[in-house]
N, C-alpha and C positions, 0 to 999 in steps of 0.2 A: 504496498500500497503505500503510495506518494505521497497521497495526499493527507494533510497535519488534520486532527479530528476537533469537531466542534467542541470547544469549551460550555459546560455550565457556569448559566451566569457569573456564579460570584465566583469562579476562577476567572471567566476573562477578566471579571472588572479587576482581578490581582495581576493578570495577563499585563493588560494594558496600562497597569500602575495608579489607575485612580481609585486609590483606598487611602485609609487615614495612616497617618504615622502607629498610632496603637494596634491597627490593624494588620499594618506591617508586622511587628514584632510579635504578634500572635502567628503570622504565618512563618515566620523566622522560625519560632520555638516548634512546629508543628514539621518543618522540614528538618531541623535537627531531630527531632522523635524518628521518622522517617530515616534517614539515614544512619542512624543511631541501630536502631535494629536490622536494618539490611548489612551492614556491616557484621553483625552479630549472626546473621542468618536468620535470623528470626522474622515472623510475617509481620510488618505494621499495624499497628491498630489505629481505624480510623484512619486511615492516611490514603487521599485516591490518587489519581494519576498526574493531577498537575501540579503535587508535592513528589513525587519522584522527578518530573524534569526540574522543577528546583533543585533537586539534589546532583541531577546528571550537568546541568546548566555553571553551578558552582564549581564544578570538578572540572571541568569542560574551560571558563573563567581560569583556573588555579593551572591549568595545565598552558593555557595559549600566555596569559599574562594580561589577556584584557576580559570586559566583560563580554556573553556572547547571549543573545536571546534563546528563548527556548525556543521558539517556534522554528528558527534556525536547525538550532541541534537534531529538533523533533523529524523535520522534516527529511536531514541526511540519513538521524538512524533507520529512516522507516525505508530506506532502501536497501539497508542489509538485514535489517530484523521484521516479524510483522509483529511490531508493534502494541495491535490490539489486542494479540492474543499472552502477549508477557506481560502487561497488564493486566490483563484478568488473572492471571495466574499469579498475579504478587510478584511477581520476578523483575528485577531492575533490567533494562534492554542495555545492559552490557557485559563483558564474564566477568563474573564474581567468585573466586576461588577460596576456599580456607584462610590461605594465608594473606592475600593481599586484594586490593581495591582497584581493577583497573579499567583503563576505557581502549578500544581499537584508536590504534593509530592511524588506521587509515580516514576517519572518522572525523578524529583531530584535526588533521592535515587540511582534509573537505572545509572543514567549517572556519579554519582557518585562513582558508584561502576567501571564501564567499562569505563570512559573516563579515559588518563593519561596526562600528560605532554607533550607526544611526539605528539599527534594529534594536539596539537595547535601552533608547533615551526613556523611551514611553515606561519600559518595564521597569526603568529603575527610576522611576519620576521622584515617588515617594518612597521607596527602599532606601532608608539611612543606615542601615545597620545592614551588609548584605553577607553570611553566615562565611563566606572566602577570606573575609576583608580583618571578621574580629581580632583583637589583640587581646592581651591575660593584661586587666587592670585599667583598660583606657576609659575615659570618660563617654565614649559614642557606644559602649558596651550595654546591652540588656540590664536595667537595675531590677533588683528583686522587689522593690517598691513599684514598679511600674506594670509588675505581674500581676497585682493585684488586682482587687475590684474588677470594675467591669471589664479589664481586658482579660481578668479570668476567667470572667462568667463566659465572653467570646468567644474564647480559647473554648472551651468544655459543650459549647454550642457550635460550633465548627468539626470539633471530634466528634459530637454525635452525630453529625450529617457526613461526615467526609468520605466512609468509608464505600457509600452507594454514588457518593457524587451528586445526592439530590441538595436543594434550596431552601429545603426547612417544607416544601410540600412533599405527597405522596406517604409512603408505609413508615407507619409511627414505630418508635420502639416503646419495649414493656418498661415499666417504672425499674424493676428488677435489672436490665438490661444499659440503662443509662446509670443509673449507680455504679455500677459494673466500669463501663467508659469514663467516668466520672473520675472515677479512682484510680484507673490505669492512667488520666491525663495528673492528676496528682503525684503521681508515684512520678511521672516522669518530669515532673519539675523538681522533684528533690533528688534526679540522680545530677550528679555535680560536673564535674571538671571535664566537661565536652567543649569547652571554646577557643580549644588549643588555634594556632594558627597552622597547625599542619597536620590536624585531625584530620579532614579527608584522606591527604595521603599516607595515613602510617601503617603501622603493621600490626596484627591484632594479633595479640600473642595471649592467646588463651592460656589455663590449667593443666592441659595435656601431657606438658614438657615440665620440668623442674626448674625453678629459676635460681641460678645460680650466682654470687654478686664477686666477679676479680677487682683487683688493684693492681695497676702498671707499673713499677717501678725501678729504678736505676738512677745509674748517674746521667747529667747532662749532657746531651747529644748525643746518647745513645742509641737512638733511635725508636725512642715510646711514642713518638707521636705517629712518626711513621708506621710503624708496626701496629700501633690500635688503630690509628686511619684503613689501613689495607685489610684489618678483619673485618672493619665496621660497611669500608665500601666495599667488599666481595659479599660479605654474610649478612649485613645488616638491613636497618629499616631507613636509609636515605633513600629519596626516591632518586630515577633515572636524571629526571632534569635538574633536582640542586648540582649534583655533581658535575653534570654536564658546566650548568654555569661556573661552576668553582672551578672547573679545569681551564675554563675559557678565561677568567678571571688570574689565574694562576701562569699563564702563559701570555696574557698582554703585559706582567708586569715581570716578565725573564723566570718564573719559577717552574718552570712547566715541570721540571723533574723533583717536584716535591709535591705530586699532584696528591697524594695521601697525606701528609702532612698537614697539606694547605685546607685540606677539608673540613681537617680537626681544627686547624688556627682559625679558619671563619666562623666553623660555630662556636669556638670559643670565646671569639671576638663579641660575635651578634651577642651570647648569653653575657657576657659583662657588660654591654651596651645595655641589658634590660631587656632585650629578648629572646623571651623565653623559648627555648629549643625544643621540642616535642622529648622525651626519655626515649622514645625509638631509637634518635640518632645515636645512641649512647651505648646501643645494645648490638649482639651480631648473635646465631644462633649455629649450634650445631648438632649434629646427631640426635646427641641428647637433650642439651641443655639449650634455657634461655640464657645469656648471657648477659650481666649489664657493667658497665665499665662505671664501678660507682664515681670515682673523680679520674676525669681526663687530665695526664699529664701535660707539665709544661707551664702551670698555673704558678703567675709570679708568687705567691705563698702556698709552694708546690708541697713544704713539708707539713705545715701545719694541716693542709686539706689531705695529705697523707695518712696521715697520724687518724682525722676523724674517718677518712675514708676507708682504713686499712681497719678501725676496730669493727665494720661492718662488713667486711670480705670473708668470705671464705676459704679466697685462694690469692696468693700476691703471684703474680709474671712477673721476673726479676729479667729486663733486660740487660744484658752486658755486652758493649761491645767491643769487637775483635780487633778492628784497625790498628798499625802499628801505634803504639804511644797511647791508644784509648781507653784499652784494658787497662793498662797499669795505671793512669791518671784516674780511674773509678774507685779500683780496689785497694788506691791508697790510705794512709790514715785521714788523707781530710779528703778522700772520693765520699759520693754518694750512694756508691754501689753496698758499702759494707752498713753504712747509718741504716740504709733502708732496709735492709733483709733483718738487719736486729730489732728495727722497730717493727717489722712484719712480724718477729717470732714474740717477741715482746708483748705484742698487742694481741695477742690470740691468733694469730692466722698460723696455724699449724703446715697448710698445705703448701706447696711449693713450686713453680715451673720456672725452670733456668733456662731462657732462651740465649744462645751465642749469637747476633745480630752482625750485622756487616760482614759478613765472609767472603762478599764481593772483595773486598777491600781490604785484605791479607794481602800479607807478599811469600810467595806467591797466591795468587786469587784463590777461595775455596781451599786455602791450607789446612791439612789433615792435623800435621803436626802443633800448629798455631790453635784448632781448635782443640787439641789434649793437652797441651798445657794449660788452657784459661780452665779447662772441664777441673784438673787436677787441683788449680790453686784457690777455684772457688767452692767445690767441693769440700776441701780444708776447709775453710772459713765456715762455710754452712754448719759443718760438722760442731766446729766452735761455739755457733752459736746454739745450736740444739735440733736444729732438723739432722734427720739421716737420709746423707746422700742419696740409699739405694732406693729411697722412696722419694726421687727428686726426678724428675723426667728432664733430661739435657737437651736440646734441639737445635742445631746452626743451623740459622735461619740470614734470609737478606729480607727485610721490612719492604725495600722496593724493588727489589726483583722479583720476590713470589718464592725463592727460594724455599721449602721444606715449610711454606707458610700454609697451604690448603692441600698441596701436591706434593711427593716427594720429588727433591732437585736431580737433574740429569748431571749438573756440576760438581756435586760430591757424592761420585761411585761411591768412594770410600765408605761414608757413611750407612751402617746396617740400619740403623734404627735403635732407639731407646728403650730399655726397658725399666719396668718398675717392679720391687717388692716391698709388699709392707704385710702387716697382717691381715689388714682386710681384704686386698686381692694382688693379683701380680697381672700385668699389665704390658703391652710392647706396641709400638707404632713409630710413625718415621718422622708424620707432620708435627706444627704446635695445634693446630687443629684438633688433630688425633689425641694430642697432650691434654686439651683442654678437658676431652669426653673423659679423663682416668679421674676428673676432681669429684671426690667424694663427698654428697649432699651432707651435711651437717645435720646431727640429729636437732630436732627444734623443738624447745621447750614451750609446748604449749598449755602442759600443765603449771605452770607459776603463772602468778600475776601480771596482769599487763605493764609492759615495759616500751618504750617509742621516744625515743630523742628523736627530736626534731633536727632536721638539716637544713628545711628552709621555710617560711610562710610565705604567702602568695593574697596578692587581694585579686579577684578574677572579675572582673565585670560579668553582672548577671547573677554570679553564683556566691560570691563572701571570700569568707575569711578560708583559707586553704591551706593547713599545716601539711609538710613533705616530711616523710619520714624512715625507716625502714623498722617493721614489731621487731623487739630482739625479744622478747621473751611473752606469754599469753596468747592473747585471743582479743583480735579489733573489730566492731561489728557497729554496722546501721545503727541508733535511735539508743547507743552507750552511753552512760553521762562518765566523761571523763574528769579529770583534774590534772593541771599542768604544774609542776613545780620548776623553780620556786617562787613564779607567781601565784599561788596557789587560788587558781580561777578553773570554777568547778562549770561543766555547758553540754550539751548534748551534741552527739554527732550525729548529721543529719544523712553522711550516705560518707562509703568508702570506694575509691575505685583505684584498680592498677590498670596501666599499659589503656584507658580509655574503657575497662570492662567494670563495671558495677558489682562490688563482692559483697555476699552475705557475711565472709568473715571475712579479714584476712592473717593470716599466721605468720608465726617468726620468720626472719629472712625475707618477706614480701616485703619490697619498695612503694608505700602506697601514699595518696592524698586525701585526703579525707574531709570534707564540710563540715565545720562548726556553728553553728549558732551562738549571735550576739555575742562576738568574740571579736573586736577589732582587730588589725594585724600590727597596729602598734601596742596590743597588751601582752601577744606571747613573741620568742624568739627562736633564733636558732641556739642551740643549748640546753632549752627548755625540756622536761619530760612529760608525756602523756602518760596516763595509768588510768587504773578503772578505779571510779572514786569511792566502789563497795568492797573495792578488793588491796587489803595494803594498799591505797594510793600514795603516791612518792612525796617527796617532803624535799624541805629546805635543808640542806646540811650546817648545823650552825659550827663543826670543826668533823675530822675524822682522824683516825690512827693507821698508817701504812706500812707497809715495807717496802724500801726504796732499794735502790743499788745505783751507786753514784759511777758513772759509765767515762764519761770527760769535761772532767772542771778544773781549769787552770791553777785555783787556787784549793783554799778551804770552805768548804761550807760549814756555816753554825747559825746556830739560832736566831730566828728575826728575819734569816733570809727569805725572799719572796721573790721567785721567779713566776712565771705561766705555767698553770697545769692545763696539759690539753685531757681533758676524758669523755669520752663518747665525744659530741659536737660541739661539746663547753670547752671555749679556751678565756680560765679566770685565774687572775693571781692570788695564789695564795700560799701563808708563810710558813715557814718552818717553825713550829710555836714551840717545842720542847726534841730535843734529842733524848727520845729514850732511852736508846742502848743498839749496842753494833754485835753485829751478828755474824757468823759463818755465812758468808751467802752459799756456802753447797750444802750444808746442813742445818742452818737455819739454829746452832745454839749459840747462846749469846758467848759475848767475846768480852761487852764491857760498859757497865749502866751509866748515864749520862754522860758520854762523851762530849766534850770541848766543841770538838768541829770532824768533819768528814771530807776526805779526799778520795781520790776515781778510784775506782776498786774496792770503794765500802759498802760496806749494806748495813741497813741501819731501819730498826724500827722508830717512826716518827711521829708526833701530833703536830698537824695541818690545821690552820685555818683560812676559810677562803675570806679573799680582798672584796666581795661581792657575792651578792645570792645565787646558792648552785646549788644541782640536786646527783649527788654521787649516791652511790650502795656499794657494800659489802659485796668483793670478790666473790665470796662463798654462795652467796644468794641471786646476786644477778652478773656473772663476769664481764659482761660488757661494757658495762656501768660500771666496774669496779678494777680496773686498768689505768694505766693512765702514764705518760709523759710529760717530763719536765723540759721546759723550755727556756734557755738563756743564750743573749749573747748569739742568737741566730745557729742555735747548733743543740742538739739534746744533750742536755745534762745529765738528766738521769730517768729509771725508768721504775716505775713501783706498781703495785697491790695494795689495792684498801682492805685492811681487817674488822676496822667497824667503825659504824657511821655515829655519830651522836644529833638526832634530829630536831630540829630548831621547832618550840613549841609556842603556835602561834595562835591566830584567832581564829574566826569558820572560815574567813578570805572571800571572793565573790563566787557569790552562785546565781548565774543566769535564769532568767526568768522559764527558760526552755526549758533547763536542769531541775530546777522545781516543779515544774508541773509534770516532769517525765519519772520525779521520783514521789511524787505525789501520785502516779496513776499506778506506779509499782515497776516501773519499766527497767 
């Protein structure tokens, strides 16, 4: 069929743009609903053909870089598909696989050539907020208040008649069906974090594969960005057009040879400018796992972020440069290779993969001798730290050329592969991707009370305040009443989402965003901890006792010393209030009571007092919140674990209206 079908009167009204701004908002919301359900493979509730077309229109507009009218797209799609049959079966008229949301390339090109800006003037006349141009936190985004009152009623009305394309006349729904549909609309309102700029092109990652978090560590210029960029580029969620755009920019600036690192650097630059990049861009997929890179390398405060990122990682990938002089610089006493590996182990990351990078720049290229030298020295060092070299895969790679990254390299016929021997498993392989598949998923402590340290807090237009972080212990559910410490704010969780999928519960290891009611973005911040208000809620620590090991301090540490403590996602100056006893770092036996000072190599039990409100826990109860690094003079001075915490006894704190209501109803 080559003709565009006639639109029902209310749809025609919106197609020509003759509708109020309030109605445009309602259209926009229902479009989001349609797209959300379609991408997850569900049948949309109460969504008619026109909504399908708006979804496609916005996807096309995003792909070709300008807005295109629905009519032009419908006409061109009709040359390839039986549009009426597809619409009646509620299948969107373009290929839609389990993994991605794709458009036929031929149609994109046709529309690009034929469509003009004149086609869209009327269609977008009253649309102030096309979904494809939403930005988080922007003033143009739909406000929650605008979704109330008459707007919400109109939305319900439209949803009630949308499925049949009726304009109000014709068959009527029963009261029960109306209530059911009304509840569906309300439920959709609660579904939160959909307003991302990259929402339409994201890769849906469901729960059929296990989610693993890794941190990429190593000396500066070891090739962390290139290696990470390569994995994301080849196996990740960056759409092809974004990559092509970055490649073109890299070539224009004479950096064509750095395209993988350039992709990562461009994403980081956009993130640092305040543009939130969809988390799917920081992840890639292996045969067994969905792998999220917690903190992309190369950040200005990389060590600080590495510490908080490492505290959330299941595995560390240590990148070691094989180039002449590069390896030696990294492994030297002042090099970051040693510090990063030590931090990873101290902060609880017990699984390690070592990638010997830049094998193409050895002398001669791809030198077996050079690789063997590096493996020997790195093995000796990581053994000192506490890792078992037999349980660590070593892979010779080229992050740029791709040798042994995804496929075995013909440049290194001497490399017969890596072997892994640990109690739980024995494995072997050749590539870095295969090594990532040997990561053992950690046991997730779901039986403990909830602890979720906040990584960031966003204000998303039309949604509200959305804290983001990883569930460390316990379970987070929608409608749960939670308390944030140390600010002592109690509120209700509206919804929980991961990778654009609404969750009924988030388990330990899940990196999630969750929408909270009646809490300003100014009230909570990175480093705060979220917990269940009914089950051992987190509290501010007035002080804590810790066991510390002094790693690298040029002088001596005495009582009163106040460095910065990095614990989970918090960075707070804490005072060494009292040096209680010096102990043997291996056996833990007491060597001296009340030592006057501590020096490099010493281990001690100390009392510490935070300089600002802080929430920490004992290592025995909540390990991720009970280990820390001591930072001073731009280096890691000491590491430690918390033995006990003195909780601050305060008032009841702020309890939001929604929390009070939920508590009364017994949620």
